[in-house]
FIFI-911630 format. One record per atom (N, C-alpha, C): residue in one letter; x, y, z. Coordinates in steps of 0.02 Angstrom, whole numbers, padded with zeros to 5 digits, always signed. Layout:
! FIFI-911630
aXYZ/...
END
This chain:
! FIFI-911630
m-08350+00479+04192/m-08285+00483+04160/m-08242+00423+04178/s-08205+00396+04130/s-08167+00334+04143/s-08111+00349+04191/p-08101+00306+04244/p-08047+00315+04289/p-07978+00298+04261/r-07979+00267+04203/r-07918+00246+04172/r-07875+00307+04150/l-07814+00305+04165/l-07767+00359+04145/l-07731+00339+04081/d-07741+00378+04033/d-07707+00363+03969/d-07632+00374+03977/a-07592+00323+03964/a-07519+00328+03977/a-07489+00382+03935/s-07515+00393+03876/s-07483+00442+03831/s-07493+00514+03857/h-07534+00523+03908/h-07547+00589+03933/h-07525+00600+04007/t-07485+00554+04032/t-07461+00563+04100/t-07390+00582+04102/q-07366+00608+04047/q-07296+00629+04041/q-07292+00704+04041/s-07235+00729+04060/s-07229+00803+04066/s-07181+00828+04011/a-07193+00891+03996/a-07154+00924+03943/a-07080+00931+03966/t-07035+00924+03920/t-06962+00931+03935/t-06941+01001+03927/s-06976+01039+03887/s-06954+01107+03874/s-06964+01150+03935/a-06918+01193+03952/a-06924+01238+04010/a-06959+01302+03993/s-06977+01310+03932/s-07011+01374+03910/s-07076+01354+03875/r-07118+01404+03867/r-07180+01391+03834/r-07168+01374+03760/p-07209+01330+03735/p-07203+01316+03660/p-07223+01379+03623/a-07188+01394+03569/a-07202+01456+03533/a-07261+01449+03487/d-07277+01386+03466/d-07336+01377+03421/d-07363+01307+03437/p-07423+01293+03406/p-07453+01228+03421/p-07421+01170+03387/a-07372+01178+03344/a-07343+01124+03305/a-07320+01067+03351/p-07282+01083+03406/p-07257+01025+03445/p-07308+00993+03492/l-07370+01020+03494/l-07418+00996+03543/l-07439+00926+03527/g-07481+00922+03468/g-07508+00858+03448/g-07538+00823+03509/r-07528+00761+03514/r-07541+00724+03575/r-07485+00741+03624/a-07503+00751+03687/a-07452+00773+03732/a-07394+00728+03736/g-07404+00665+03726/g-07348+00617+03732/g-07304+00614+03669/a-07323+00650+03615/a-07287+00647+03554/a-07217+00675+03563/a-07212+00727+03606/a-07146+00760+03613/a-07126+00759+03685/i-07154+00716+03725/i-07143+00717+03797/i-07113+00650+03819/p-07057+00651+03852/p-07025+00586+03869/p-07055+00559+03933/e-07025+00503+03963/e-07048+00473+04024/e-07050+00526+04078/q-07104+00521+04120/q-07112+00569+04174/q-07059+00557+04229/d-07029+00610+04252/d-06979+00606+04307/d-07015+00586+04368/p-06993+00530+04402/p-07024+00508+04463/p-07026+00561+04517/g-06979+00608+04513/g-06979+00661+04564/g-07038+00710+04558/q-07074+00707+04501/q-07131+00751+04492/q-07196+00722+04519/d-07196+00660+04543/d-07256+00627+04565/d-07294+00670+04618/d-07255+00697+04662/d-07286+00736+04718/d-07320+00797+04690/v-07289+00831+04641/v-07317+00892+04612/v-07380+00878+04574/l-07383+00821+04535/l-07440+00809+04491/l-07487+00761+04524/a-07475+00744+04584/a-07516+00691+04616/a-07591+00713+04622/g-07603+00777+04626/g-07671+00799+04637/g-07710+00807+04572/l-07680+00797+04515/l-07714+00803+04453/l-07766+00746+04444/p-07823+00760+04412/p-07871+00705+04400/p-07848+00660+04346/d-07874+00599+04347/d-07857+00550+04293/d-07890+00577+04228/i-07849+00574+04175/i-07871+00601+04111/i-07874+00542+04060/p-07930+00526+04036/p-07937+00474+03983/p-07913+00500+03917/p-07909+00459+03863/p-07893+00487+03797/p-07936+00547+03780/f-07904+00597+03752/f-07938+00660+03742/f-07997+00653+03695/d-07994+00608+03648/d-08051+00599+03601/d-08108+00566+03634/e-08103+00542+03696/e-08156+00512+03734/e-08188+00558+03784/v-08162+00618+03790/v-08184+00666+03841/v-08239+00707+03810/g-08299+00708+03841/g-08353+00748+03816/g-08345+00820+03835/p-08388+00865+03810/p-08383+00936+03823/p-08390+00955+03896/v-08439+00922+03930/v-08451+00935+04000/v-08389+00912+04043/d-08364+00854+04030/d-08305+00830+04066/d-08244+00874+04052/a-08236+00893+03987/a-08180+00935+03968/a-08186+01003+04006/r-08243+01030+04014/r-08251+01091+04050/r-08233+01085+04125/a-08254+01029+04154/a-08238+01017+04225/a-08164+01003+04235/l-08135+00965+04191/l-08062+00952+04195/l-08021+01013+04183/s-08043+01056+04138/s-08009+01119+04123/s-08006+01165+04186/k-08063+01169+04219/k-08066+01209+04280/k-08016+01186+04332/t-08015+01120+04341/t-07965+01092+04388/t-07892+01106+04368/l-07880+01098+04303/l-07812+01110+04277/l-07792+01183+04282/f-07839+01228+04269/f-07823+01298+04275/f-07807+01316+04350/e-07842+01287+04395/e-07825+01296+04468/e-07755+01274+04482/r-07735+01218+04456/r-07667+01192+04467/r-07615+01237+04430/l-07632+01258+04369/l-07589+01300+04330/l-07566+01362+04369/e-07614+01391+04406/e-07601+01453+04441/e-07553+01443+04498/s-07548+01380+04522/s-07503+01365+04578/s-07434+01342+04555/l-07423+01333+04490/l-07359+01311+04463/l-07320+01370+04436/e-07255+01358+04438/e-07209+01411+04413/e-07202+01405+04336/e-07211+01462+04303/e-07207+01462+04233/e-07137+01443+04209/g-07136+01401+04156/g-07070+01378+04129/g-07047+01312+04155/t-07081+01283+04206/t-07062+01218+04232/t-07092+01164+04190/h-07067+01100+04199/h-07095+01042+04163/h-07169+01031+04183/e-07183+01042+04247/e-07251+01033+04269/e-07299+01084+04238/y-07277+01145+04235/y-07320+01197+04206/y-07334+01182+04131/s-07282+01158+04095/s-07290+01143+04024/s-07337+01082+04015/y-07333+01035+04060/y-07376+00976+04055/y-07450+00996+04063/v-07462+01036+04115/v-07533+01057+04128/v-07561+01102+04071/r-07517+01145+04048/r-07538+01190+03994/r-07550+01152+03930/n-07508+01106+03911/n-07518+01065+03850/n-07581+01021+03858/t-07592+00996+03917/t-07655+00959+03930/t-07717+01002+03918/l-07714+01065+03940/l-07772+01109+03929/l-07782+01121+03855/v-07727+01126+03818/v-07735+01139+03743/v-07769+01077+03713/e-07747+01018+03731/e-07777+00958+03703/e-07850+00950+03720/l-07866+00966+03785/l-07933+00957+03807/l-07984+01006+03769/n-07957+01063+03747/n-08003+01115+03719/n-07993+01119+03645/l-07961+01075+03611/l-07951+01079+03538/l-08020+01077+03505/a-08073+01049+03536/a-08140+01045+03505/a-08164+01118+03494/l-08143+01168+03537/l-08165+01235+03527/l-08133+01263+03463/v-08073+01245+03449/v-08039+01267+03387/v-08073+01236+03325/k-08090+01174+03328/k-08121+01140+03271/k-08189+01169+03260/f-08225+01186+03311/f-08293+01215+03307/f-08288+01284+03273/a-08238+01324+03298/a-08231+01392+03269/a-08207+01387+03194/a-08162+01339+03179/a-08135+01333+03112/a-08189+01311+03062/s-08241+01276+03089/s-08293+01250+03043/s-08333+01309+03012/r-08330+01368+03046/r-08366+01425+03019/r-08331+01453+02956/f-08269+01433+02943/f-08230+01459+02888/f-08215+01402+02838/r-08254+01350+02837/r-08238+01295+02791/r-08248+01314+02719/s-08287+01366+02704/s-08299+01388+02637/s-08243+01426+02607/r-08193+01445+02649/r-08138+01483+02623/r-08089+01439+02585/s-08047+01469+02545/s-08004+01431+02502/s-07941+01402+02542/e-07929+01424+02602/e-07872+01400+02637/e-07885+01329+02664/p-07835+01286+02668/p-07843+01217+02694/p-07866+01219+02763/m-07912+01175+02784/m-07938+01171+02851/m-07881+01159+02901/e-07831+01122+02882/e-07775+01109+02930/e-07741+01173+02948/d-07733+01219+02901/d-07700+01287+02916/d-07745+01326+02963/i-07812+01323+02949/i-07857+01362+02990/i-07855+01336+03063/i-07855+01270+03072/i-07853+01240+03140/i-07786+01259+03173/q-07732+01258+03133/q-07665+01277+03162/q-07669+01347+03191/v-07696+01393+03149/v-07700+01465+03171/v-07748+01470+03231/g-07805+01435+03229/g-07852+01435+03285/g-07821+01411+03349/t-07776+01360+03345/t-07742+01334+03404/t-07696+01386+03434/i-07667+01425+03394/i-07627+01483+03420/i-07670+01528+03463/g-07732+01542+03437/g-07779+01582+03475/g-07797+01548+03541/l-07805+01482+03538/l-07822+01445+03600/l-07767+01452+03651/i-07703+01447+03628/i-07645+01452+03676/i-07648+01522+03706/k-07660+01573+03665/k-07663+01642+03692/k-07716+01649+03743/a-07775+01616+03730/a-07832+01620+03778/a-07814+01585+03844/i-07778+01528+03841/i-07758+01494+03900/i-07709+01535+03941/d-07664+01569+03909/d-07615+01609+03944/d-07649+01671+03976/r-07704+01695+03949/r-07736+01755+03976/r-07793+01741+04026/f-07814+01678+04029/f-07873+01661+04066/f-07860+01663+04141/e-07909+01691+04179/e-07903+01693+04253/e-07970+01669+04281/l-07964+01619+04326/l-08023+01590+04356/l-08061+01641+04398/s-08024+01690+04424/s-08058+01738+04468/s-08108+01781+04432/r-08106+01785+04366/r-08156+01823+04329/r-08226+01794+04333/g-08230+01728+04349/g-08297+01699+04353/g-08329+01684+04286/v-08288+01680+04232/v-08312+01668+04164/v-08291+01598+04144/e-08338+01561+04112/e-08321+01497+04086/e-08268+01504+04031/f-08219+01457+04030/f-08165+01462+03980/f-08187+01463+03911/p-08235+01418+03888/p-08255+01420+03817/p-08283+01490+03799/t-08321+01523+03843/t-08347+01589+03830/t-08292+01641+03822/f-08238+01631+03861/f-08182+01678+03859/f-08138+01662+03796/a-08130+01599+03777/a-08082+01581+03726/a-08108+01592+03657/m-08173+01583+03644/m-08198+01584+03575/m-08181+01650+03539/p-08193+01709+03569/p-08177+01771+03533/p-08103+01777+03515/t-08058+01751+03558/t-07987+01750+03543/t-07971+01707+03485/i-08001+01646+03485/i-07988+01597+03431/i-08012+01622+03366/i-08074+01647+03366/i-08103+01673+03304/i-08065+01735+03278/g-08045+01777+03325/g-08007+01837+03307/g-07942+01820+03274/e-07907+01768+03301/e-07845+01746+03271/e-07854+01720+03200/i-07909+01682+03191/i-07920+01655+03121/i-07938+01713+03075/k-07980+01761+03096/k-07998+01817+03053/k-07935+01858+03037/r-07890+01867+03084/r-07830+01902+03071/r-07786+01866+03018/f-07787+01801+03022/f-07751+01761+02972/f-07778+01772+02903/f-07846+01772+02894/f-07875+01785+02827/f-07862+01857+02807/r-07864+01903+02854/r-07855+01974+02837/r-07782+01984+02808/d-07734+01947+02837/d-07666+01957+02815/d-07643+01916+02754/t-07682+01862+02741/t-07659+01817+02687/t-07708+01809+02628/s-07771+01832+02636/s-07820+01818+02585/s-07827+01871+02532/w-07788+01925+02538/w-07794+01976+02484/w-07760+01956+02423/s-07793+01964+02366/s-07763+01944+02305/s-07703+01987+02285/v-07701+02049+02303/v-07643+02093+02296/v-07626+02121+02365/r-07562+02117+02379/r-07541+02139+02449/r-07547+02216+02453/v-07586+02237+02502/v-07591+02309+02516/v-07570+02325+02587/p-07557+02386+02605/p-07534+02399+02673/p-07590+02384+02723/r-07572+02369+02785/r-07618+02353+02837/r-07668+02410+02848/r-07642+02475+02840/r-07687+02531+02847/r-07748+02529+02802/l-07734+02507+02739/l-07788+02505+02690/l-07833+02445+02701/q-07805+02391+02727/q-07846+02332+02744/q-07895+02351+02799/e-07873+02387+02850/e-07918+02406+02902/e-07967+02460+02879/l-07946+02502+02834/l-07991+02555+02808/l-08045+02521+02769/r-08031+02467+02734/r-08084+02435+02696/r-08140+02411+02743/l-08122+02382+02800/l-08172+02360+02847/l-08212+02418+02874/d-08176+02475+02891/d-08213+02533+02915/d-08263+02557+02863/l-08241+02560+02801/l-08283+02586+02747/l-08345+02542+02738/a-08334+02476+02742/a-08389+02429+02734/a-08441+02438+02790/k-08417+02446+02850/k-08461+02456+02909/k-08498+02521+02903/a-08463+02576+02889/a-08494+02641+02884/a-08542+02644+02824/g-08525+02610+02770/g-08569+02611+02710/g-08635+02574+02725/d-08630+02518+02765/d-08696+02484+02783/d-08738+02526+02829/e-08706+02558+02877/e-08745+02599+02923/e-08777+02659+02887/l-08739+02695+02847/l-08768+02750+02808/l-08819+02731+02757/a-08812+02671+02727/a-08859+02647+02680/a-08928+02634+02714/q-08926+02608+02774/q-08988+02597+02810/q-09020+02663+02832/k-08978+02713+02849/k-09002+02775+02875/k-09029+02818+02817/l-08994+02817+02760/l-09012+02861+02704/l-09058+02827+02653/d-09064+02761+02658/d-09102+02720+02609/d-09074+02729+02539/r-09008+02735+02536/r-08973+02738+02471/r-08896+02729+02486/a-08858+02720+02432/a-08787+02710+02440/a-08757+02778+02460/p-08713+02782+02511/p-08684+02845+02532/p-08634+02868+02481/t-08623+02933+02479/t-08574+02966+02437/t-08507+02964+02469/v-08457+02981+02429/v-08389+02986+02458/v-08385+03038+02512/a-08417+03095+02501/a-08412+03149+02553/a-08448+03125+02619/e-08503+03086+02613/e-08537+03064+02673/e-08494+03012+02710/l-08462+02967+02672/l-08417+02922+02705/l-08359+02957+02738/a-08330+03004+02706/a-08274+03044+02735/a-08294+03078+02799/e-08356+03108+02798/e-08379+03143+02857/e-08391+03094+02915/r-08419+03037+02898/r-08435+02987+02950/r-08371+02960+02984/l-08319+02946+02944/l-08257+02919+02968/l-08204+02969+02989/g-08219+03035+02978/g-08172+03087+02995/g-08109+03083+02950/l-08119+03067+02886/l-08064+03062+02837/l-08072+03112+02783/t-08020+03120+02742/t-08028+03163+02683/t-08057+03121+02627/r-08081+03156+02576/r-08112+03120+02520/r-08058+03078+02485/d-07998+03103+02477/d-07947+03063+02445/d-07931+02999+02482/e-07933+03002+02547/e-07921+02940+02587/e-07976+02889+02575/v-08039+02914+02572/v-08094+02867+02560/v-08090+02836+02491/v-08071+02877+02443/v-08064+02849+02374/v-08008+02798+02371/e-07953+02812+02408/e-07897+02766+02410/e-07920+02699+02442/g-07958+02703+02494/g-07983+02643+02526/g-08029+02604+02485/m-08072+02640+02445/m-08118+02607+02401/m-08079+02571+02344/a-08029+02605+02321/a-07989+02572+02265/a-07951+02511+02293/a-07926+02517+02355/a-07891+02458+02383/a-07937+02398+02393/s-08000+02412+02403/s-08049+02357+02415/s-08049+02309+02352/n-08036+02337+02294/n-08036+02295+02235/n-07982+02243+02231/a-07932+02252+02277/a-07876+02205+02280/a-07891+02146+02323/y-07949+02145+02356/y-07963+02090+02405/y-07975+02025+02370/t-08012+02027+02318/t-08025+01962+02279/t-08012+01976+02205/a-07991+01923+02173/a-07977+01925+02100/a-08015+01867+02066/s-08039+01881+02007/s-08077+01829+01969/s-08039+01808+01909/s-08044+01744+01891/s-08011+01717+01833/s-08047+01746+01768/l-08007+01756+01718/l-08037+01779+01656/l-08082+01724+01624/d-08067+01663+01643/d-08107+01608+01616/d-08164+01586+01663/a-08175+01625+01717/a-08229+01605+01764/a-08294+01607+01730/q-08336+01557+01745/q-08404+01554+01717/q-08450+01607+01745/p-08490+01639+01706/p-08534+01693+01729/p-08589+01667+01771/e-08625+01710+01805/e-08684+01689+01847/e-08738+01663+01800/e-08785+01630+01832/e-08836+01597+01794/e-08878+01649+01754/d-08888+01709+01784/d-08932+01758+01750/d-08888+01804+01707/d-08825+01790+01699/d-08782+01831+01657/d-08775+01800+01591/s-08797+01834+01539/s-08796+01807+01471/s-08738+01832+01429/e-08692+01869+01461/e-08637+01901+01423/e-08576+01854+01412/g-08575+01796+01447/g-08520+01750+01440/g-08464+01765+01486/a-08409+01731+01481/a-08351+01736+01525/a-08320+01806+01518/l-08282+01826+01569/l-08251+01892+01569/l-08203+01900+01510/a-08169+01847+01494/a-08119+01850+01439/a-08156+01867+01373/d-08217+01847+01366/d-08256+01863+01304/d-08276+01936+01302/r-08276+01969+01360/r-08300+02040+01360/r-08243+02089+01366/i-08182+02063+01369/i-08127+02109+01378/i-08111+02144+01310/g-08089+02206+01316/g-08078+02244+01253/g-08014+02219+01216/y-08012+02237+01154/y-07954+02217+01113/y-07920+02282+01089/e-07858+02272+01067/e-07819+02332+01047/e-07842+02353+00977/d-07862+02412+00973/d-07884+02443+00909/d-07828+02483+00880/h-07796+02456+00828/h-07739+02487+00800/h-07757+02549+00763/g-07820+02560+00746/g-07842+02621+00714/g-07838+02681+00760/i-07836+02668+00827/i-07831+02724+00872/i-07765+02763+00864/e-07713+02725+00843/e-07648+02754+00838/e-07647+02812+00785/g-07694+02808+00738/g-07694+02859+00685/g-07737+02920+00698/i-07775+02917+00756/i-07821+02970+00771/i-07785+03038+00779/e-07727+03037+00811/e-07690+03096+00823/e-07666+03126+00754/y-07647+03084+00711/y-07624+03110+00645/y-07683+03139+00604/v-07741+03104+00609/v-07797+03129+00574/v-07819+03197+00598/a-07816+03204+00667/a-07836+03270+00696/a-07785+03324+00675/s-07720+03304+00670/s-07669+03355+00649/s-07677+03370+00573/l-07697+03323+00533/l-07701+03334+00460/l-07761+03378+00440/k-07814+03377+00480/k-07875+03414+00459/k-07861+03486+00443/p-07829+03526+00486/p-07818+03594+00466/p-07769+03604+00407/l-07723+03557+00397/l-07679+03562+00341/l-07714+03543+00275/i-07759+03495+00276/i-07799+03479+00216/i-07847+03536+00199/a-07871+03568+00254/a-07918+03624+00240/a-07885+03680+00201/e-07819+03686+00206/e-07781+03740+00173/e-07763+03723+00100/l-07773+03660+00079/l-07757+03638+00012/l-07804+03668-00038/p-07783+03675-00101/p-07826+03696-00155/p-07881+03644-00165/p-07939+03662-00190/p-07997+03615-00199/p-07980+03553-00238/r-07940+03563-00294/r-07922+03504-00335/r-07877+03456-00298/d-07830+03481-00256/d-07786+03435-00218/d-07826+03397-00167/r-07874+03433-00137/r-07916+03399-00087/r-07958+03344-00121/r-07983+03359-00181/r-08025+03309-00218/r-07983+03247-00234/i-07920+03262-00258/i-07878+03204-00275/i-07863+03158-00213/l-07851+03192-00156/l-07839+03154-00095/l-07904+03112-00077/s-07961+03140-00085/s-08022+03107-00069/s-08034+03048-00115/l-08023+03061-00183/l-08033+03004-00229/l-07981+02948-00219/r-07921+02968-00197/r-07868+02916-00194/r-07877+02877-00126/f-07886+02911-00069/f-07882+02877-00004/f-07950+02865+00028/v-08003+02895+00003/v-08067+02883+00028/v-08106+02837-00018/a-08109+02861-00082/a-08145+02818-00131/a-08106+02759-00155/g-08037+02764-00146/g-07993+02706-00166/g-07985+02700-00241/l-07990+02756-00281/l-07980+02752-00352/l-07905+02750-00367/t-07888+02723-00424/t-07817+02723-00445/t-07802+02792-00479/q-07740+02804-00492/q-07722+02866-00520/q-07749+02873-00591/s-07756+02820-00628/s-07785+02822-00695/s-07858+02840-00690/e-07894+02810-00642/e-07964+02826-00635/e-07976+02895-00612/i-07929+02920-00570/i-07933+02992-00549/i-07924+03039-00608/g-07875+03020-00649/g-07861+03063-00710/g-07924+03067-00753/e-07956+03009-00765/e-08016+03008-00807/e-08071+03051-00773/e-08075+03046-00708/e-08126+03083-00672/e-08117+03159-00677/l-08053+03179-00674/l-08036+03251-00677/l-08019+03277-00747/g-08011+03232-00794/g-07994+03253-00862/g-07923+03273-00869/i-07877+03241-00831/i-07806+03253-00837/i-07770+03185-00842/s-07705+03187-00858/s-07669+03124-00869/s-07652+03093-00802/q-07636+03028-00805/q-07617+02993-00748/q-07552+03020-00718/m-07506+03039-00763/m-07441+03067-00743/m-07449+03133-00704/h-07501+03175-00727/h-07512+03235-00691/h-07543+03225-00622/v-07583+03173-00620/v-07612+03157-00553/v-07558+03135-00505/s-07513+03095-00532/s-07456+03071-00490/s-07415+03128-00463/r-07399+03181-00507/r-07361+03237-00484/r-07398+03277-00430/l-07463+03288-00444/l-07503+03327-00397/l-07510+03291-00330/l-07521+03225-00332/l-07527+03187-00271/l-07461+03186-00230/s-07405+03180-00265/s-07340+03181-00232/s-07326+03246-00200/r-07339+03300-00234/r-07331+03369-00207/r-07374+03380-00145/t-07436+03356-00149/t-07482+03365-00093/t-07459+03328-00031/l-07435+03265-00041/l-07413+03224+00013/l-07350+03253+00044/v-07304+03280+00004/v-07245+03313+00030/v-07264+03371+00073/r-07312+03412+00050/r-07332+03471+00086/r-07365+03450+00155/l-07406+03401+00153/l-07438+03378+00217/l-07384+03350+00264/r-07337+03314+00236/r-07286+03282+00280/r-07244+03335+00314/k-07227+03388+00274/k-07190+03444+00304/k-07229+03481+00359/g-07295+03485+00345/g-07338+03519+00394/g-07339+03481+00462/l-07344+03414+00455/l-07346+03375+00519/l-07278+03376+00553/t-07221+03379+00514/t-07155+03382+00545/t-07144+03448+00583/v-07169+03501+00552/v-07163+03568+00587/v-07201+03570+00653/e-07262+03538+00651/e-07305+03538+00713/e-07270+03497+00766/e-07241+03439+00747/e-07208+03397+00798/e-07150+03434+00828/
END
């Protein structure tokens, strides 16, 4: 390790309290003024720290152990405590980047993922105790990854649903996989409810909420083996003929009560599409007579529908 001490990292934090988030950390010197000469005695035992980007994993682990020992002897909230804590964050940012790389396929910017992972790193530093005999990277990784997963759980849903349903979705997915392996088939709602100790309605609600996790564009291209085209091409259209189904159903009994000749006139006019003159020739009556019979029939049917409504 280089004995040279990077000047930008030999400064102490001015804040008397812990930083609330990783934003002000950056390089320790970015937000840290000239070191108070009166602190020399307190920080005199710290090892020389070269630029953080030149510190390898083995050296970072050894330095972190020494810094954790010093952190335990410092009073929380002091400038010295903040300096050592910030230095630990900088030394172990490689853990955050390694954990964040597992989520590079997600839609969120990598900078945001690293920011969230750094919050997890700070939480791990605050909770770590050397007396446990565990290496810090082993202790910190679950906390960092958990913080990142919590970030995706809270922000990646296409439609915002209650936290209860978000957690239920995870429980259903886990129980579904376990039951599928055991039963060699997809589990039923009743089996899932029994496994999780829930009611069927709660399971159905959780399954419905799962549909809100991801959303697809209507113009999204289909899979390679899908020959049906984009989703927009398969979406249904409004059938205006459906609006008349209710009236047709209501007219059937009324038409059945009409005399045979009136029913025939309706059929020739509205089914066959004949004119009144052609209907008159078909039935051997005048066009004027057809008009009167048709008008009377339509009035009768209209009154029948009005009474039913």
